[in-house]
C-alpha positions as CSV (number, residue, x, y, z in Angstrom):
1,X,1.5,-7.8,25.9
2,X,-0.7,-8.4,22.8
3,X,1.2,-8.6,19.5
4,X,-0.2,-7.3,16.3
5,X,0.5,-8.7,12.8
6,X,1.7,-6.7,9.9
7,X,2.6,-7.3,6.3
8,X,6.0,-5.8,5.9
9,X,7.2,-4.7,2.4
10,X,9.7,-2.6,0.6
11,X,8.9,0.3,-1.6
12,X,11.4,2.9,-2.8
13,X,14.1,1.4,-0.5
14,X,11.9,2.0,2.5
15,X,10.2,-0.6,4.7
16,X,6.5,-0.2,5.2
17,X,3.9,-2.1,7.2
18,X,0.2,-2.6,6.8
19,X,-2.1,-4.3,9.3
20,X,-2.7,-7.9,8.2
21,X,-6.4,-7.4,8.7
22,X,-6.4,-4.9,5.8
23,X,-4.7,-7.3,3.4
24,X,-6.9,-9.6,1.2
25,X,-4.0,-11.3,-0.7
26,X,-0.6,-10.9,-2.1
27,X,-0.3,-11.7,-5.8
28,X,2.3,-11.8,-8.5
29,X,2.6,-8.6,-10.5
30,X,0.6,-8.7,-13.7
31,X,0.6,-5.9,-16.2
32,X,-2.7,-3.9,-15.7
33,X,-4.9,-2.7,-18.6
34,X,-4.4,1.1,-18.8
35,X,-7.3,3.4,-18.7
36,X,-7.3,6.9,-20.3
37,X,-7.4,10.1,-18.4
38,X,-6.4,8.8,-15.0
39,X,-3.9,10.0,-12.4
40,X,-0.3,9.1,-12.9
41,X,-0.1,6.8,-9.9
42,X,-3.1,4.8,-11.2
43,X,-1.6,2.3,-13.6
44,X,-4.7,0.4,-14.7
45,X,-6.9,-2.5,-13.8
46,X,-6.7,-6.2,-13.6
47,X,-9.3,-8.9,-13.1
48,X,-9.3,-10.3,-9.6
49,X,-11.9,-12.8,-8.3
50,X,-14.1,-11.9,-11.3
51,X,-14.1,-8.2,-10.4
52,X,-12.2,-5.1,-11.7
53,X,-9.3,-4.3,-9.3
54,X,-7.7,-0.8,-9.6
55,X,-3.9,-1.0,-9.5
56,X,-1.9,1.8,-7.8
57,X,1.8,2.4,-8.2
58,X,2.6,3.0,-4.5
59,X,6.0,4.6,-5.3
60,X,4.4,7.1,-7.6
61,X,1.7,7.8,-5.0
62,X,4.1,8.3,-2.1
63,X,7.3,9.5,-3.7
64,X,6.3,10.6,-7.2
65,X,8.7,8.0,-8.7
66,X,7.6,5.2,-11.0
67,X,8.2,1.7,-9.8
68,X,10.7,-0.5,-11.6
69,X,9.3,-3.9,-12.3
70,X,11.5,-6.8,-11.2
71,X,10.9,-10.5,-10.4
72,X,10.2,-9.5,-6.8
73,X,7.5,-6.9,-7.7
74,X,4.1,-7.9,-6.1
75,X,0.6,-6.5,-5.8
76,X,-0.8,-6.3,-2.3
77,X,-4.6,-6.5,-2.6
78,X,-5.9,-4.4,0.3
79,X,-9.3,-3.5,1.7
80,X,-9.5,0.3,1.3
81,X,-12.7,1.9,2.6
82,X,-14.7,-1.4,2.1
83,X,-13.5,-2.0,-1.5
84,X,-10.4,-3.8,-2.9
85,X,-7.5,-2.0,-4.4
86,X,-4.1,-3.4,-5.5
87,X,-0.9,-1.7,-4.4
88,X,2.3,-2.4,-6.5
89,X,5.3,-2.8,-4.2
90,X,8.9,-3.6,-4.8
91,X,9.1,-6.7,-2.6
92,X,7.4,-8.5,0.3
93,X,9.4,-9.1,3.4
94,X,6.7,-11.1,5.1
95,X,4.3,-11.2,8.0
96,X,5.7,-9.9,11.3
97,X,4.4,-9.7,14.8
98,X,5.1,-6.5,16.7
99,X,4.1,-5.4,20.2
100,X,2.6,-1.9,20.7
101,X,5.7,-0.7,22.5
102,X,7.6,-1.0,19.3
103,X,5.3,1.5,17.6
104,X,6.2,5.2,17.9
105,X,3.8,7.9,17.0
106,X,4.6,10.0,13.9
107,X,6.2,13.2,15.0
108,X,9.1,14.0,12.6
109,X,9.2,15.5,9.2
110,X,9.9,13.1,6.4
111,X,9.5,13.0,2.6
112,X,5.9,11.8,2.6
113,X,2.8,13.3,4.2
114,X,2.0,12.4,7.7
115,X,-1.8,12.0,7.3
116,X,-1.5,8.4,6.2
117,X,1.4,7.4,8.5
118,X,0.2,5.8,11.8
119,X,3.7,5.6,13.2
120,X,7.1,3.9,13.1
121,X,8.0,0.4,14.2
122,X,11.5,-0.1,15.6
123,X,12.8,-3.6,14.7
124,X,16.3,-4.9,14.9
125,X,17.8,-1.4,14.4
126,X,15.5,-0.7,11.5
127,X,12.6,1.7,11.2
128,X,9.4,0.5,9.4
129,X,6.8,3.1,8.4
130,X,3.2,2.0,9.3
131,X,0.6,3.1,6.8
132,X,-3.1,3.8,7.3
133,X,-4.4,2.6,4.0
134,X,-7.8,4.3,4.5
135,X,-6.1,7.7,4.5
136,X,-3.6,7.2,1.6
137,X,-5.8,9.0,-1.0
138,X,-7.1,12.6,-1.0
139,X,-10.8,13.4,-1.7
140,X,-10.3,13.8,-5.4
141,X,-8.2,10.6,-5.6
142,X,-10.9,8.7,-3.7
143,X,-13.6,9.9,-6.1
144,X,-11.5,8.6,-9.1
145,X,-11.0,5.2,-7.4
146,X,-14.7,5.0,-6.6
147,X,-15.6,5.6,-10.3
148,X,-13.1,2.8,-11.4
149,X,-13.8,0.1,-8.9
150,X,-16.7,-2.2,-9.3
151,X,-16.3,-3.7,-5.9
152,X,-19.1,-1.7,-4.2
């Protein structure tokens, strides 16, 4: 059975996974430059590969809780709808291979919306939430990011 690779990370004491194919790079956290009149989860921009990279507080976006910066805090640079966006996460666990039978469809009610949850991965007695990065923002949030990002 074919294995798929995921980046597994921790955010708000929950393990999440993203397809490796959606990840451009993982970088150390750097304080973004704040922009006025933006959403609370949008914490600013940094320069990345000579372009402006919007930085999103994933804890704020998913749980409405601000992240706490530690030495483990990282930015996952992801490809979101053909442009790059940085997601601030608490810590990176690493790249993991999972087989499709470990993935269960999303069918239960949890604290976050199901539209951007692909499913759950069962691994060593743990449950990892698999995110669909392309569905993580609503229409208005997408418009805001499109205005900020110069990676078009």
